[in-house]
C-alpha positions in Angstrom: 0.0 0.0 0.0 1.4 3.4 -0.9 1.5 5.7 2.1 -0.6 8.8 2.0 1.4 12.0 1.3 1.6 14.3 4.3 -0.7 17.3 4.2 1.6 20.3 3.4 -0.1 22.5 6.1 0.3 19.7 8.7 4.0 19.5 7.9 4.3 23.3 8.3 2.6 23.2 11.6 4.9 20.4 12.8 8.0 22.4 11.9 6.6 25.5 13.6 5.8 23.4 16.7 9.4 22.0 16.7 10.8 25.5 16.4 8.8 26.7 19.3 9.4 23.7 21.6 11.8 24.0 24.5 14.4 22.0 22.6 14.0 24.2 19.6 14.6 27.4 21.6 17.8 26.2 23.2 20.8 28.4 22.9 24.0 26.6 21.8 27.0 27.1 24.1 30.1 26.1 22.2 33.0 24.9 24.3 36.7 24.8 23.3 39.1 22.9 25.5 42.7 23.6 26.6 45.9 22.6 24.8 46.1 18.9 24.3 42.8 18.3 26.2 39.6 17.0 24.6 36.3 18.4 25.6 35.5 15.8 28.1 36.9 18.2 30.7 33.5 20.0 30.4 31.4 16.9 31.0 30.6 17.7 34.6 29.6 21.3 33.9 25.9 21.9 34.0 24.0 24.5 32.0 20.7 26.2 32.9 17.5 25.3 31.2 17.4 26.6 27.7 21.1 26.1 26.9 22.8 23.2 25.2 26.4 22.1 25.2 28.2 21.8 21.9 31.9 20.6 21.9 34.4 22.0 19.3 37.3 19.5 19.3 40.8 20.2 18.2 42.0 19.3 14.7 45.6 19.0 13.6 46.7 22.3 12.0 49.2 22.8 9.2 52.6 23.5 10.8 52.6 27.2 9.7 48.9 27.8 9.9 48.0 31.3 11.2 45.9 31.3 14.4 43.3 33.5 12.7 42.9 30.9 9.9 42.6 28.0 12.3 40.0 29.9 14.3 37.9 30.4 11.2 38.2 26.8 10.2 37.0 25.7 13.7 34.2 28.2 13.6 32.7 26.5 10.5 31.0 24.1 13.0 29.2 27.1 14.6 25.6 27.9 13.6 25.9 31.6 13.7 22.4 32.2 12.4 21.0 31.4 15.8 21.9 33.0 19.2 25.0 31.3 20.6 27.6 31.6 23.4 31.3 30.8 23.2 33.3 29.3 26.2 37.0 28.8 25.9 39.3 27.1 28.5 43.0 27.9 28.7 44.3 27.8 25.1 40.8 27.3 23.9 40.0 30.8 25.2 42.6 32.2 22.9 40.9 30.5 19.9 37.5 31.7 21.3 38.7 35.3 21.4 40.0 35.1 17.9 36.6 33.9 16.8 35.0 36.8 18.6 36.8 39.1 16.1 34.6 37.9 13.2 31.6 36.3 15.0 28.9 37.9 17.1 28.2 35.6 20.1 25.7 36.7 22.7 28.4 36.3 25.3 32.0 35.0 25.5 33.4 33.3 28.5 37.1 32.9 29.4 38.0 30.0 31.7 41.5 29.9 33.2 43.2 32.0 30.6 44.0 35.6 29.7 42.3 38.4 27.8 44.5 41.5 27.9 48.1 42.4 27.2 48.6 43.2 30.9 47.6 39.6 31.8 50.3 37.8 29.6 52.3 35.6 32.0 55.9 36.4 32.6 57.0 33.1 31.0 55.1 33.9 27.8 56.7 37.4 27.7 60.1 35.8 28.1 59.4 33.4 25.2 58.1 36.3 23.1 61.1 38.5 23.8 63.8 35.8 23.2 61.9 34.1 20.3 62.6 30.9 22.3 60.0 28.9 20.5 61.9 29.4 17.2 65.1 28.0 18.7 63.6 24.8 20.0 64.4 21.9 17.5 61.4 20.1 15.9 62.7 16.9 17.4 62.0 18.1 20.9 58.2 18.3 20.1 58.2 14.7 18.9 58.8 13.6 22.5 55.2 14.3 23.4 55.1 11.6 26.2 58.1 13.3 27.9 56.6 16.9 27.4 53.2 16.0 28.7 54.6 13.9 31.6 56.8 16.8 32.7 53.9 19.3 32.4 51.5 17.2 34.3 53.9 16.3 37.1 55.2 19.8 37.5 51.9 21.7 37.5 49.3 19.2 38.5 51.3 16.6 40.4 49.6 14.0 38.2 50.9 11.3 35.8 50.0 11.0 32.1 48.0 7.9 33.1 45.9 9.9 35.5 45.3 12.6 32.8 44.9 10.1 29.9 41.1 10.5 29.5 41.5 14.3 29.0 44.9 14.7 27.3 44.4 12.9 24.0 45.5 15.5 21.4 49.3 15.1 21.5 50.2 15.0 17.9 53.7 16.6 17.6 52.6 19.0 14.9 49.7 20.2 17.0 51.8 20.5 20.2 54.5 22.6 18.5 52.0 24.8 16.8 49.9 25.3 20.0 52.9 26.1 22.1 54.1 28.7 19.6 50.7 30.2 19.2 49.7 30.6 22.9 53.1 32.0 24.0 53.2 34.5 21.1 49.6 35.6 21.2 48.7 39.2 22.1 45.0 39.7 22.9 43.0 42.1 20.7 39.5 41.2 21.6 36.9 43.9 21.2 34.0 42.1 22.9 31.9 44.1 25.3 30.2 40.9 26.6 33.3 39.1 27.7 33.4 37.3 31.0 36.3 35.8 32.8 36.1 33.0 35.4 39.4 32.1 37.1 40.8 30.1 39.9 42.7 32.0 42.6 45.4 29.3 42.7 45.9 29.0 38.9 49.5 27.7 38.2 49.8 29.1 34.7 48.0 32.4 34.7 48.5 34.1 38.1 45.3 35.4 39.5 46.9 38.5 41.0 47.9 39.6 37.5 44.3 39.6 36.2 41.6 42.3 36.1 37.8 42.2 35.7 37.6 38.5 36.7 35.2 36.4 38.7 37.2 34.3 41.1 36.8 30.6 42.0 38.5 30.5 45.5 41.2 27.8 45.7 40.6 26.9 42.1 43.7 25.8 40.1 44.2 25.5 36.4 42.1 22.3 36.4 39.2 23.8 38.3 36.9 23.1 35.3 37.3 19.4 36.2 38.0 19.5 40.0 35.5 22.2 40.9 32.9 21.8 38.2 30.0 22.6 40.6 31.5 26.0 41.5 32.3 26.8 37.9 28.8 25.8 36.9 27.2 28.1 39.4 29.1 31.1 38.0 28.6 30.1 34.4 24.8 29.7 35.1 24.7 33.3 36.4 26.5 34.6 33.3 24.3 32.7 30.8 21.1 33.9 32.5 22.2 37.6 32.6 20.2 39.6 30.1 22.4 40.4 27.2 
């Protein structure tokens, strides 16, 4: 038996109903993770009713790819025809702020990163001034197990095994590119709806060097994982603020 064709008006009504349903009205909140981390670091964050998490995962860049070009490529996954919010964690906040130069999010949220020239960490300034990243041989970045182990033990007192579920993007090309980009980046964001959530015990971006920031007491650079409830509470307040 040939099925009856759907009444065109009924189809239209169904599409309108879908668009007006709670799920149809949800605002997408796009999350970008930190260097080498996948977006599972955000899994325990909760969003208020009416908002939906969307993860933008890292891809491997061309070795000499400009940061602005990479940001545009990643932004192709964003539906900019609907209201949306951007959230960037650590290096992801750098990409997010680059996106804000050509996109118009309702709000942009920096997690555990920096947003102004005055907030560039001393180590990054040293690397910029000495062009240190240019002198490091390519072979060094091929030792990703050694690099990530040293990073995790020094900063987080954790082993690669303990961080394995999060730290999955360790391709040498990506690692070298990301280190070069984050240590050489100078903020130029022009967003008037930029919010900054930061832990007071952050090991990479010292809290005392920041301005216009919402503190998470005792939060370190992994607060997005370790203190998800506290971060969620602040994030909820930001998302529910009238733009």
